[in-house]
C-alpha positions as CSV (number, residue, x, y, z in Angstrom):
1,M,126.1,155.0,64.6
2,N,126.4,155.9,60.9
3,R,126.2,159.4,59.5
4,L,122.6,159.2,58.4
5,M,121.4,158.0,61.8
6,I,123.3,160.9,63.5
7,I,121.7,163.4,61.2
8,L,118.2,162.0,61.8
9,F,118.8,162.0,65.6
10,F,119.8,165.6,65.6
11,F,116.8,166.5,63.4
12,C,114.4,164.8,65.7
13,V,115.8,166.5,68.8
14,S,115.7,169.9,67.1
15,F,112.2,169.5,65.9
16,S,110.7,168.1,69.2
17,C,112.4,171.0,71.2
18,T,111.3,173.7,68.8
19,V,107.6,172.8,69.0
20,S,107.3,172.6,72.8
21,T,104.7,174.9,74.4
22,K,103.3,175.8,77.8
23,N,100.3,173.4,77.2
24,E,102.4,170.3,76.9
25,K,102.3,167.5,79.5
26,P,104.5,168.0,82.6
27,G,108.0,166.8,82.0
28,S,108.0,166.8,78.2
29,F,109.6,170.3,78.0
30,V,112.4,169.1,80.3
31,S,112.8,165.8,78.5
32,E,113.2,167.5,75.1
33,N,115.7,169.9,76.4
34,V,117.7,167.2,78.2
35,A,117.8,165.2,74.9
36,F,119.1,168.2,73.1
37,A,121.7,168.9,75.9
38,R,122.8,165.2,75.9
39,A,123.5,165.4,72.2
40,Q,125.1,168.8,72.2
41,I,127.3,168.4,75.3
42,G,128.0,164.9,74.0
43,G,129.7,166.6,71.0
44,A,131.8,168.7,73.4
45,I,132.8,165.5,75.3
46,D,133.8,163.8,72.1
47,V,136.1,166.7,71.2
48,I,137.7,166.5,74.7
49,E,138.1,162.8,74.7
50,M,139.6,162.7,71.2
51,S,142.2,165.3,72.3
52,G,143.7,163.0,74.9
53,K,143.6,165.9,77.4
54,V,141.1,167.1,80.0
55,L,139.9,170.3,78.3
56,N,137.6,172.7,80.0
57,P,135.4,174.6,77.4
58,V,134.6,178.2,78.4
59,K,133.3,180.2,75.4
60,L,132.8,180.3,71.6
61,N,135.2,182.7,69.9
62,V,134.1,184.9,67.0
63,D,136.1,182.7,64.6
64,G,134.1,179.6,65.6
65,S,136.9,178.1,67.8
66,V,136.4,177.2,71.4
67,S,138.4,178.6,74.3
68,Y,139.4,176.4,77.1
69,C,140.6,177.3,80.6
70,D,142.7,175.9,83.5
71,Y,141.6,175.4,87.1
72,T,142.4,178.9,88.1
73,D,139.8,180.5,85.9
74,W,136.6,181.6,87.7
75,R,134.6,179.7,85.1
76,S,136.4,176.4,85.4
77,G,133.7,174.7,87.5
78,F,130.8,175.3,85.1
79,F,131.5,172.6,82.5
80,P,132.2,169.9,85.0
81,G,129.0,171.0,86.8
82,S,127.0,170.9,83.5
83,V,128.1,167.2,83.1
84,W,127.0,166.5,86.6
85,Y,123.6,168.0,85.9
86,L,123.3,166.2,82.6
87,Y,124.1,162.9,84.3
88,E,121.4,163.6,86.9
89,L,118.8,164.7,84.4
90,S,119.4,162.0,81.8
91,G,120.2,159.1,84.0
92,D,123.0,158.2,81.6
93,S,125.5,156.3,83.7
94,S,128.2,156.7,81.0
95,L,128.4,160.4,82.1
96,L,129.4,159.6,85.7
97,P,133.1,158.8,85.1
98,L,133.4,161.8,82.9
99,A,131.8,164.1,85.4
100,R,134.3,162.7,88.0
101,K,137.3,163.1,85.6
102,Y,136.5,166.7,84.6
103,T,135.8,167.6,88.3
104,E,138.9,166.1,89.7
105,A,141.0,167.8,87.0
106,I,140.4,171.1,88.8
107,Q,141.0,169.9,92.3
108,Q,143.9,172.2,92.8
109,A,141.4,175.1,92.9
110,Q,140.6,174.2,96.5
111,N,143.8,176.0,97.5
112,L,143.3,179.3,95.6
113,T,143.5,182.3,97.8
114,W,144.1,185.1,95.4
115,H,140.6,185.5,94.1
116,H,137.1,185.0,95.5
117,D,135.6,182.8,92.7
118,I,136.6,179.6,94.4
119,G,133.0,179.3,95.4
120,F,131.9,179.2,91.7
121,I,134.6,176.8,90.9
122,I,134.2,174.3,93.7
123,N,130.4,174.4,94.3
124,C,129.5,173.8,90.7
125,S,131.9,170.9,90.3
126,F,132.7,169.2,93.6
127,G,129.5,170.5,95.2
128,N,127.3,168.7,92.7
129,G,129.6,165.7,92.8
130,W,129.2,165.5,96.6
131,R,125.4,165.9,96.3
132,L,125.1,163.1,93.8
133,T,127.8,160.7,95.1
134,S,128.6,161.5,98.8
135,D,132.3,160.9,97.9
136,P,134.2,161.8,101.1
137,G,137.1,163.1,99.1
138,Y,134.7,165.7,97.5
139,K,133.6,166.8,101.0
140,E,137.2,167.5,102.0
141,V,137.8,169.6,98.8
142,I,134.7,171.7,99.7
143,L,136.0,172.3,103.2
144,Q,139.5,173.2,102.1
145,A,138.1,175.6,99.5
146,A,136.0,177.3,102.2
147,R,139.1,177.7,104.3
148,S,140.9,179.2,101.3
149,L,138.0,181.6,100.6
150,S,138.0,182.6,104.3
151,T,141.5,184.0,104.0
152,R,140.0,186.8,101.9
153,F,137.8,188.1,104.7
154,R,138.7,191.6,105.7
155,E,137.9,192.5,109.4
156,A,137.3,196.2,109.2
157,P,134.6,196.3,106.5
158,G,133.5,192.7,107.4
159,V,133.5,191.5,103.8
160,I,135.3,189.0,101.6
161,Q,137.5,191.0,99.2
162,S,136.8,190.1,95.6
163,W,139.8,191.1,93.6
164,N,143.4,191.7,94.4
165,V,144.5,195.2,93.4
166,D,148.2,194.5,92.7
167,R,147.8,193.1,89.3
168,G,145.9,193.4,86.0
169,W,143.4,196.0,85.1
170,Q,142.1,196.1,88.7
171,S,145.4,197.6,89.8
172,E,144.7,200.7,87.5
173,R,141.4,201.6,89.2
174,G,142.7,203.0,92.5
175,W,140.7,200.5,94.5
176,E,141.6,199.3,98.0
177,C,139.2,196.5,98.8
178,P,136.8,196.0,95.9
179,V,133.8,193.8,96.5
180,I,131.6,192.9,93.5
181,I,128.0,191.7,93.6
182,D,129.2,188.5,92.0
183,N,130.7,187.6,95.3
184,M,127.2,186.8,96.7
185,M,127.4,183.6,94.6
186,N,130.4,182.4,96.5
187,L,128.8,182.5,99.9
188,E,127.0,179.2,99.3
189,L,130.4,177.5,99.6
190,L,130.7,178.9,103.2
191,F,127.2,178.0,104.2
192,D,127.7,174.4,102.9
193,A,131.0,174.2,104.7
194,T,129.3,174.9,108.0
195,A,126.6,172.3,107.2
196,L,129.3,169.7,106.4
197,S,131.7,170.4,109.3
198,G,129.7,172.0,112.1
199,D,132.2,174.9,112.1
200,S,130.1,178.0,112.4
201,S,133.0,180.4,111.5
202,F,132.2,179.9,107.8
203,Y,128.6,180.7,108.3
204,K,129.5,183.9,110.3
205,L,131.7,185.2,107.5
206,A,129.0,184.6,104.9
207,V,126.4,186.5,107.0
208,S,128.8,189.4,107.7
209,H,129.5,189.7,104.0
210,A,125.8,189.4,103.0
211,D,124.8,192.0,105.6
212,R,127.4,194.6,104.6
213,T,126.5,194.1,100.9
214,L,122.8,194.5,101.7
215,Q,123.6,197.7,103.4
216,E,126.0,199.2,100.8
217,A,125.4,197.7,97.3
218,F,121.8,198.5,96.6
219,R,119.8,201.5,95.4
220,P,116.4,202.4,96.6
221,D,114.7,200.9,93.5
222,G,116.2,197.5,94.3
223,S,118.9,197.5,91.7
224,C,122.5,196.9,92.7
225,Y,125.9,198.4,92.0
226,H,128.6,196.2,90.6
227,V,131.6,197.3,92.7
228,V,131.7,198.7,96.2
229,D,135.2,199.7,97.3
230,Y,136.0,199.7,101.0
231,N,138.6,201.3,103.2
232,L,140.7,198.6,104.8
233,G,141.5,200.8,107.8
234,D,138.1,201.9,109.1
235,G,135.8,199.8,106.9
236,S,134.1,202.8,105.3
237,V,132.8,202.9,101.7
238,R,135.3,204.7,99.4
239,N,133.1,204.6,96.4
240,R,130.7,202.6,94.1
241,Y,131.5,201.7,90.6
242,T,130.9,199.4,87.7
243,A,133.5,197.2,85.9
244,Q,131.4,195.3,83.4
245,G,128.3,197.5,83.2
246,Y,127.5,200.5,81.0
247,S,128.0,203.1,83.8
248,H,128.5,203.3,87.5
249,E,124.8,204.0,88.0
250,S,123.4,201.6,85.4
251,A,121.7,198.3,86.0
252,W,124.2,195.7,84.7
253,S,121.9,192.7,84.2
254,R,124.1,189.9,85.2
255,G,124.9,191.7,88.4
256,Q,121.1,191.9,89.2
257,A,121.0,188.1,88.5
258,W,123.8,187.4,90.9
259,A,122.0,189.5,93.6
260,I,118.7,187.7,93.1
261,Y,120.3,184.2,93.2
262,G,122.8,185.1,96.0
263,Y,120.2,186.4,98.4
264,T,117.9,183.5,97.7
265,V,120.8,181.2,98.8
266,C,121.3,183.4,101.9
267,Y,117.6,183.0,102.8
268,R,117.8,179.3,102.3
269,A,120.7,179.0,104.7
270,T,119.6,181.5,107.4
271,K,115.8,181.9,107.1
272,D,116.4,185.6,107.6
273,R,113.5,187.4,105.8
274,K,115.6,190.4,104.9
275,Y,117.5,188.3,102.4
276,I,114.6,187.0,100.4
277,D,113.0,190.4,100.6
278,Q,116.1,191.8,98.8
279,A,116.1,189.0,96.2
280,L,112.5,189.7,95.4
281,K,113.0,193.5,95.3
282,T,115.8,193.1,92.8
283,F,113.8,190.6,90.8
284,H,110.8,192.9,90.6
285,F,113.0,195.8,89.5
286,M,114.1,193.7,86.6
287,K,110.6,192.2,85.9
288,D,108.9,195.6,85.9
289,H,111.7,197.4,84.1
290,P,110.2,199.4,81.2
291,R,113.0,198.1,78.9
292,M,112.6,194.5,79.8
293,P,111.9,192.8,76.4
294,S,108.7,190.8,76.0
295,D,110.6,187.5,75.8
296,K,112.1,188.2,79.3
297,I,115.7,187.9,78.2
298,P,117.4,191.1,79.4
299,Y,119.7,193.4,77.6
300,W,123.3,193.1,78.9
301,D,122.7,196.4,80.8
302,M,119.2,197.8,81.2
303,D,120.5,201.3,80.8
304,A,122.7,200.7,77.7
305,P,122.3,203.6,75.3
306,N,121.2,201.8,72.1
307,I,118.3,199.7,73.3
308,P,116.6,197.9,71.5
309,D,119.8,197.4,69.4
310,E,121.9,196.3,72.3
311,P,123.0,192.6,72.9
312,R,120.9,190.4,75.1
313,D,122.4,188.3,77.8
314,A,121.1,184.7,78.0
315,S,123.5,184.1,81.0
316,S,121.6,186.6,83.1
317,A,118.3,185.1,82.1
318,S,119.3,181.5,82.9
319,C,120.6,182.5,86.3
320,I,117.4,184.4,87.2
321,A,115.3,181.4,86.1
322,A,117.3,179.0,88.3
323,A,116.8,181.3,91.3
324,L,113.1,181.8,90.6
325,Y,112.4,178.1,90.6
326,E,113.8,177.8,94.1
327,I,112.0,181.0,95.2
328,S,108.7,179.4,94.0
329,T,109.1,176.7,96.7
330,M,109.7,179.2,99.5
331,D,107.3,180.9,102.0
332,V,106.8,184.0,99.9
333,P,103.5,185.7,98.6
334,D,102.2,184.3,95.3
335,A,105.1,181.8,95.2
336,K,103.9,180.0,92.1
337,S,104.1,183.2,90.0
338,Y,107.9,183.0,90.2
339,A,107.9,179.5,88.6
340,A,105.6,180.8,85.9
341,Y,108.0,183.7,85.1
342,A,110.9,181.2,85.1
343,D,108.9,179.0,82.7
344,D,108.5,182.0,80.4
345,I,112.3,182.6,80.5
346,M,113.0,179.0,79.8
347,L,110.6,178.9,76.8
348,S,112.5,181.8,75.3
349,L,115.9,180.3,76.0
350,S,114.7,177.0,74.4
351,S,113.5,178.7,71.3
352,P,115.6,179.0,68.1
353,A,116.3,182.6,69.0
354,Y,118.6,181.6,71.8
355,R,119.2,177.8,71.7
356,A,121.7,176.6,69.2
357,S,121.0,174.3,66.4
358,P,122.3,170.8,67.1
359,G,125.9,170.3,66.3
360,T,126.6,174.1,66.0
361,N,127.8,176.8,68.5
362,G,130.9,175.0,69.5
363,H,128.6,172.4,71.2
364,F,127.4,175.0,73.7
365,L,123.7,175.0,74.4
366,L,122.8,178.7,74.4
367,M,123.8,181.6,72.1
368,H,123.7,185.3,72.8
369,S,125.5,185.9,76.2
370,V,127.8,188.8,77.1
371,G,130.9,188.8,79.3
372,S,132.1,192.4,79.5
373,I,131.4,195.0,76.8
374,P,133.6,197.6,78.6
375,H,136.5,195.2,78.2
376,N,135.5,194.4,74.6
377,S,135.3,190.8,75.7
378,E,132.8,188.0,75.0
379,I,130.2,190.1,73.3
380,D,127.1,188.1,72.0
381,V,128.7,184.7,72.3
382,A,128.2,181.3,73.9
383,L,129.4,181.1,77.5
384,N,129.7,178.0,79.7
385,Y,127.9,179.6,82.7
386,A,124.8,180.4,80.7
387,D,124.6,176.7,79.9
388,Y,125.2,175.7,83.5
389,Y,122.4,177.8,84.9
390,F,120.1,176.7,82.1
391,L,120.7,173.1,83.1
392,E,120.3,173.9,86.7
393,A,116.9,175.6,85.9
394,L,115.8,172.5,84.0
395,K,116.8,170.3,87.0
396,R,114.9,172.5,89.4
397,K,111.8,172.6,87.1
398,A,111.9,168.8,86.8
399,A,112.2,168.4,90.6
400,I,109.2,170.8,91.3
401,E,107.1,168.9,88.7
402,N,107.9,165.7,90.5
403,G,107.1,167.0,93.9
404,A,110.7,167.1,95.0
405,S,113.0,169.8,96.4
406,P,114.6,171.9,93.8
407,R,117.9,171.7,95.6
């Protein structure tokens, strides 16, 4: 393809995506975004393949360079997972061997026992690979990863410990058994492992963790704390904190997104109404928040002091949208309203305000996400997990429009 044809292709994708509206025919919004994603992620794939290495893009740096990670990073499953979703959405068979290669490059993560994010890593990569290929080797990786995650279960509090406290900045906080709301996202690995193996021990650990988190991590208004620290001796709560939010009592937006999504998964796996009730309560806290912007893309923390001049967080919005599409297919009151709200989020994310111009943004799809302002890290940048949940939301929207399960 010559240079002129490439420029014309990117212009057409950009124009067609920019003019999409709610009144378009079903499927066209998804198709336009998939075309954009295929071109944009295709650029990232070209960079990786030209390097002769298996690179794993994580974020865009302020100087315009791209950071890459190894298999131990909690974000290492998101780019392989995005390629799986793009393969599924586009039907482009040339993406299948690439999805396999990028996934299998992080296979060693199945044996990680020193942090809890093995669920993120393995579910997004090998989980999608198993779903789309039924490769028996992928199934075994999922089961081994679940065994590894299970080693972090602490009997007295009945939870899966998130971080070790003998290293890094976590060691300076005086914590004993910190559990972060993000850990709700890793329970899906355990539920899936029981479904794949028939071994109920994984399921029981997940339920124990979900129940204790439900009891201890939420405020009466439905919002959640980021960190709950437990006593390993008697299982009592030592204290509640934040690590990435504005303050201990503030509503860190991505934490709220993790809670909404995580308890939606728990309801899917168990059919226990208390889980979906919590997901909906947390969602309505965010939806009805007086500082929620009209475009429905939350600030990085809903209590940050300089709103409306605080950074937005596209990663929180894309995760919430993905959860809402699944909720819209569940037995909940006014179910279709949740898909409508997700549609509004996706329209905002697909606009030039949040979606990158083709060929820019380090080949990431979305701009304006936040990692951790308290750590002065990843402020108003592109992040791979924002893209992953954006593609997952597109996949779920397409499935619903076609009368299929969003899962």
